N, C-alpha and C positions, 0 to 999 in steps of 0.2 A: 650443556647449555651453551649458547651463543653469548658473545661478548655483550656487555651492559645489561645482561639478563633478558635480551632478546631472543625470541624462539626461532626467528629466521635468521640466515646468514646470507651475506652477498656473495660469498664465495660459492655457494651450493644452490642459490636460488634459482627455482624454475617456476615460471608463472603458473603452469598447470598444478603445480603442488601448493599453491596460494590459497589460503582460506578466501580471500576477497574474489578472486577468480572463480572459485565454486559457488560462492554466494551469488555472484553475477550471473552464473550459468544457471542456477537454479531458479533464481527470481525470473530470468527470462522465459524459462520453462513453464513456471507457474502462470505467467501472465499469458503465454501462448495457448496454454490450457484454457484458461478462462476465456481468451478471445474466441476460441472456437464454440465454446458453450453459449457466449452472449451475441454472437454476430447477427443472429436473426432478430435480435431485439432491438438492432440500430444502435448498439454502443459497444465500446471495446473496454478491455480491463481496467485501463487507467481511469476512465470515466466511471466504471463500477465501483473501483475503489473510493471515488470521491462521494460517491452516493452511501456507500456503507459507512465511511468515516462521518458523515452528517447524520445519518440514521442512527448510529450509535453514539451521537452526541459528542464525537471527537473534535468536532468543528462546526463553528455556526457561521463564521467568516472566512473569506478566501485568505486573509492573512493568517488565521489559525492553521489551515490547511498547509499552507506554504512553508511557516514555520515549523509545525510539528512534524511533517514528511518531507521536508528538504525539497520542495519542489519550487522550480524556477517561476516567480510571481507572472511573468509574462505567459509562459506556456500554461499556468494554471489559469489565468484569466481566460485564455481563449478556450480551454476545456471547459471551463463554467459557462463562456458564452455559448458553446454548442449544445450544452445542456439545457439551457434557457430557450435556445432555439428549437431544441426538440420537445419542449414543453414538459421537462421533468423538474425542471427547478425555476424559482423566481427569486429576484433581488427583492428584499423589503427593508425599510428602516430599521436600524438596530435601536432599540429600547432605550439602552443605556448610554449609546455614544452617537450623537447626532452625525458625527463624520462618517461612521461605518455603516456597512449595508450587510446584512445577514442574509443568509442563504436559506430558503425554505422549500420544501418540497410541493410541487403540484399534486394533484390525486394521481395522475399516471406516473408521476416520479417516486411516490409513496408505494404505489403498487409493485413497480419495478424494483425498487429498492428491498422490498420484502422478499422478492424471489432471490436476490443475489446471495444470500448466506447458504442457502443449499448449493450453488455453484461453488462456492469457495469450500464447503465441507467435502464435496465430491472430489474437487481438484487436490486439496490437501491430502485427503484420505488415499487417493491414487499414488502421491509422491511418497506417502509415509508407509507404503505397503511393507509388511515385514517387520516394521517397528514395534516394539511393544510401549505400553503406556509408560514404564519407568524410562525408556530410552528417549521417548519424546519429551519428557519432564526434563531430562538430562539436557537435551539438545536445546530446549527452549532456555535453560538456565545458562547454558554456554553463551548463546546468543545475546541474553540480556546482560551478561557480564561484559561482552565486548561492546555492547551498546553503551554502557555506563562507563567504560573506559575512554569513550569519545571525547569527553570533557576535560 
């Protein structure tokens, strides 16, 4: 074990062996795969992710999305603006906070959002080929532990 209980050591650190590097490459691969599938729908993966978060109740306001998913508020606002311009989302007054605006689906946005989970399932299953259910459960547990350590 490395000094101070750490698993990595400066003396033999290689970026290619870094979990962070691997996660970054995996995220890029997942997003590129989704991009290929949804390009003909006029959106890209980051926009699709926003639609899925809203559809599953993970966020109702742009601030919720930015906080929960570590989005830069400026770029998130621009993405939401594009989704509004495409007729997929609309901004509406928030019932419990007069200063806030909630994000709502248009009928076209709701229809598109309903198609996105099938894309996510295909892309994830492709990347998880050869994994058993137990291995997937372990991987998810490890990732959740890493996320818990961030605070």
